[in-house]
N, C-alpha and C positions, 0 to 999 in steps of 0.2 A: 713548322712546329716540330721540335725534336721529340723523339719518342722516349727519351730518358735512357735508362740502363739498357744494354743489349738484350734483345729477346730473340727467341728462335725465328728462323726465316719465315715459317708459316704465320707466326703472330705478326711480324712486320707487314706481310702481305695483307692480312686481314684488317689490320689497323689502317693501312694506307687506303684500302677499299672503303672503310668506314669513314675516314676523314674526307673523302671525296664527296660524301653526302652533305657536307657542310653542317654536321651535327655537333660541332664542338661547343657551340654556345648553349645547347640544351642539355648537355651532360652525357649523351649517349657514348661519345668517344671515351670519356673517362671510365664509364662503366665497362665498355668493351675492353679497355686496357686491363681493368681489374680482373675481369673474367678470364682473360688469357693468361694473366700472371698467376692467378690462384688455381686455375684448372687447366694447365697446358696440355694434359693428356686426354681430355674429353673430346668427343667427336664434334667437329665444327667445320662447315664448308664456307661460311661467310656470314655477313651481317646484312640486315635491312633495318630501316628506321620507320617509325610511324608516329604521327601526331594527331591529336584530336582537338577540334575547335571547342566542342562542348562535351567533355568526358562525363561519364556517369559518376554519381557520388562515390567517393572512395577510390576512383580509378585515376591513374596518373595521366598527365597531359601528354607526356612523351614516352615512347616505348622503343625498345631494342629487340628486334626479331632475330633469333638465332636460326641459321639454316643448317639443319642436319640432313642426313639422307632421307629421301622420300618415305622409305619403309623402315627407318632405323628407330623403332619404338624403344629399343634398349637404350639408345642414346638419349632419348627424351627422359627416360627413367633416371639415367645417370646424372643428367643435368639437374633434374628436379631434386634429387636427394642431395646433390652437392650444394644446392641453394636452400637446404633445410625445408623442403616441401615434398609433396608427392605428385606424380602425374595425374592429370584428369583423364579418365578413361571413359570413352563413350563409344560403345561398339568396337569397331576396328581402329578408331582414331584415338591417339594418345597426345595429350597437350601439356605443355609447361606454361603456367600462368602465375607469375609472382612479381614482386617489386623489389628492386635493389637500388639503394641510394636515390629514391624517389623516381626511378626510371622503371617502367614496366618491362618485364622480361617475358617473352612469349616464343614458343616453338611448337611445332606439330609434326607428327609422322603417322602413317597409316599402315597397318598390317596388310601385306599384299593379298590379293584374292586367292592366290595359290596356297597361302599359309593360313587362311582364315576359314573357319567352319561355316561355309555358305549355307549348308542345309539347315543349320541351327538358326541362321539369320532370316529364314523365310517367315513371313508373317501375313496375316489377313488385314488389309487396310481398313481403317475406320474414318469417320469424318474428320478426325484430328490430323490425319495423314495427307489429306488431299487439299487442293486449292479451294474448292467450294462444293456445295451440294445443291442439287436442283431436283425438287420433287422426289427426293429419296435417292437420286443417282449420285454416286461419288465421282467427281470430275477433277482432273488435274491438268494444268498446263504442261505440255510436253515439248521439250526442245525450245528453240528460239523463233520458230516460224508461225506461232499461233495455233499449233496443233493441240488437240485435246485427247486425253485418255480417260475412258469410262470403265469403271469396274462393272463387269457383267456383260450380257448381250441384250441390252434393251432394244425395243422396236426402233426402227429408223426415225419415226416421227418424234420419239422422245429425245433421241440424240440430236436431231435438228433443232428441236425446241430449246434444249439446254445450250447448244452452240449459239443459237440466236441470242439467248438471254445473256450469255457470257460476253459476246461481242458488244451487245447493246449496253449492258450495265457496267462492265469492267473496262471495255475499250472505248466506249462512246461511239461505236461504229455499227454499221449495218453490213452484214455479210451476204453477198449475193453470188449466185453461180457464175462461173467464168465462161464466157464465150458460148452461152446457151446450154451448157451442160447442167446436169442435175446435181445439186450438192449431195444428194444421197449416194451418188457414185463415189464420193470421197470417203465413205464409211468402210472400214475394214475390221473384221472380227478375227479373234484368235485366242490363244491361251498363253499365259506367262506366270512366272512366280515373282512376287514382290519380295525383295531382299533388303534387309536393313543393313546395307553396306554403302559407305563406311559407317553410317549411323542410321538410326530410325528416322531422324529428321531429314537426312540427305539420302533417301533410299533410291534403289535402282530396280529396274525390271529386267527379267531374263526370259526370253522366249522359251516355251516348253511345249511338249505334247500334252494332250488332254489327260493322259494317264500318269503324268509325272507327279510324284507326291508333292502336295502343296500348290499345284497349278490351279489357277483361277481363270475364268473367262474374262476377256477384256475386249474393248471396242476402241478403235482409233478413229478420230475424225481429222483428216488431213485438210484443215481449214485453209492452209496457204494456197490451196488450189482454187479458192474463191476470190472475189474482188471485195474490197471494203470501201465504204464511203462514210465520211464523218457525219454523224447525226446532227451535229450542231451547225451544219452549213448546207441546208437544203437549197435547191433551186426551184424555180417555178416554170411550168410549161408556158412557152410564149403563145401557144394556141388557145389553151383553155384556162390558164392561170393556176392549175392545181400544183401543189408542192410535189416535188419528185426527187427521189434519191436513186432512181433506177439508172443503170448503166448498161450499154450494149455496144456492139460493133455494127456499123452499117455494112450490110451484106454485099454491097456493090463496091464501095470505095475502101472498106476496111477501116474507116475513120471511127474513132471513139466518139460515142454519142450518148446524150441523155435520152431516157425513154420515159414518156408520160405513163403513169400507172392506170390512168382512166381507160376502161375497156372501150369506151365510145370515142376516144381520142387517139391514144397510142402514138402521139406525135413524137418524132425524133429530131434532135437538134445537136449540133457539134458541141463537144466539151470545150474546145478552144479552136482557134483558127488554124493551128498546125495539125496536119494529118499524123496519125499514129503510124509511123513507117513500119514498125515491127508488126503491128496488127495487119497492115496492108500486105506485107510479105507473107504473113501467115495465111491470109485469105487467098492470096494468089497461089500459094503452094497447094492449098486445099482444092481450088478450082482445077489446077493442073492435074492433081491426082485423080479427081473425078473424071476429067476429060480423058485421061489415059485408060480408064476402065469403061 
């Protein structure tokens, strides 16, 4: 498809990139050409496209995303004003969100931490800032491994109760100690500052000493150090018939086994017919270390 009248080399490159997305039939290519023709001097590193199956009322079905520098908030402002609007500023994040020729135009940039007043962004979290509350505790999912962050230094039993409730009610799982260790050993306490960066919705924490202005006590529960089992798939002890979700390792073979919870039974049986080779090696290493001492 010809690009029409000659345009600067940068515009040709950006339009060729946009054309590869196959967006010609939805109008993004035409809008991209118009933006480059009418605003050739505004900052732009590239295009991306987006489509929605069920857009919100008043929102366009197809959008064109402008890629400016990660921290080029001035560029966001320039584009917004060129398109007869103003940037949407939320904390350190600046966004362009408008519509041109029935195509949504969107872009975003964030003021760098070095250039942002992080001290002014420190805040005290409330229930609206965290994932959930449990008996007055503020709890947030932290990272991607199922860890939890608690505001304050609650007793270990309260941390464990909230962790159990989270895994049961949110994940549909039961969390158990790994390899015979105590889940309480996965609890760590410290101090940090809650920082509304880049926004209050997308806040971060920064480790701090207790005497740092704005520092608050926090507790981490490193729950990925435990084992989980689906609550919806219980098994039954072949010896006494009691339902069981307990898991353990056989201390001789290292094989993964189910463990009956009945104190008068405590029967163990294999999870499957294949031995857990990783667990076996772990057990062998432990026995070798003990024998060496």
